[in-house]
C-alpha positions, 0 to 999 in steps of 0.5 A: 423474821418474827411471826409478828412483824410489828412487835408490841411492847407491853408492860405486861411483858417487858419492864424496860427497853434499852436503846442504842443511840446513833442511828436508833435515837439520833440521826448521827450514824451518818456523822460517824460514817463521815468521820470514819471515812475522812479519817481512814481515807486520809490515813490509807492515802498517806500510806500509799503515797497517793491523793486517793487510796486504791481501796477507800473506806466504804460503808460496808467496812463501817458496818462490818468492822466499826459500827457499834464497837468501842472506838479504839476497837473499831480502829483496830478491827478495820486495820486488821481487815486491811492487814495493817498492824499499828501500836496500840498506843495510849488513850492520851495519844495526840490525834496526829500520832500513828497509833490505834489510839491516835487514830481513834482520837482523831476520829473523835475530833472529826465527829465532835466537829460535826455534832457541834453543827447540830443533831436531830433525833428521829421523831418516831423514836422519840414518840416511842420513848414517850409512849413507853414512859407513859406506859410505865416501861423504863428506858435507858441508852447504851452506846459504845460512844464516849460522846453519848451525853453530848449527843443526847444534850444536842438532840434535847432528849437526855432527860428521857433516859434515867440510865445511860451506859456509854463508852466512858462508863464502860471504861471506868467499870471495866466492862467489855464493849459490844458484841459482849452483852456487859453494857446492856446487862449493866443498864438493865440491872440499873433499871431493875429489869431482868434481861428476859423482861427487857428489850434491846433496840439496835442498828448495829450487828455488834449490838444485836449480837450483844442483846442475843448473847445477853438473853434479852427477851426481845432484840429489835434491829433497826435497818436504815438501809441494806443491813436487814439480813446481817442484823437477823443473822447476828441475833435480831428477833425482828427488824424494822425500818423505823421505830414508828413501826413498833406498838406500845401497849398500856398495862393489861390493855389494847396496843396503841400507836407509839405516837398517840 
């Protein structure tokens, strides 16, 4: 843990803050977990020929193999953990096709159905973003999700982020996903910030590892339940339970609360 358990984000030290989306800005990590669980439990049960799989998909599986990774990579990584080898398939595979791509597309159907019922942004996170913008610190969103813009629109906060690099952008630009730092570095470049003068805020181990590997000046892990040690182990400089713990300082001035 950092010597200062309450990081101060100051424009004298940082030019930009790059946020992950699900679980950091919006309360959608739980929706992803629900969708992955529905997908994999049905898939495993069908393979075993029983109503409920003997080893169902768990939150521990989600955190270790799926969280923060591009969707198809998450499918492949989880299947490998269970010793299951499926054809990669094609991104155009229908959701009922038993390929890595088909399963990934089925998960997307399940997730988007949940998003359509409504998305909430974390109020404390939104307050931090507003405080950073008022202080002159640039903000961006980097997410492996191909639904990032839809989720930001549903939460009503898309206009707070002039730069967005998501799963669609990564595919179009040929950028590898987290834990590779490429997407974070791309966002920092678009904001005109050197990595050492930028901050990464993430709730996934793959994401904090990407921030650490990218040489970012500060990597903040967000632990919304039982993942603190793993976040620190994978490269977080400091871990908070909620972004309301952060402080934002005006340039050359005293630190103030984020929700001022």
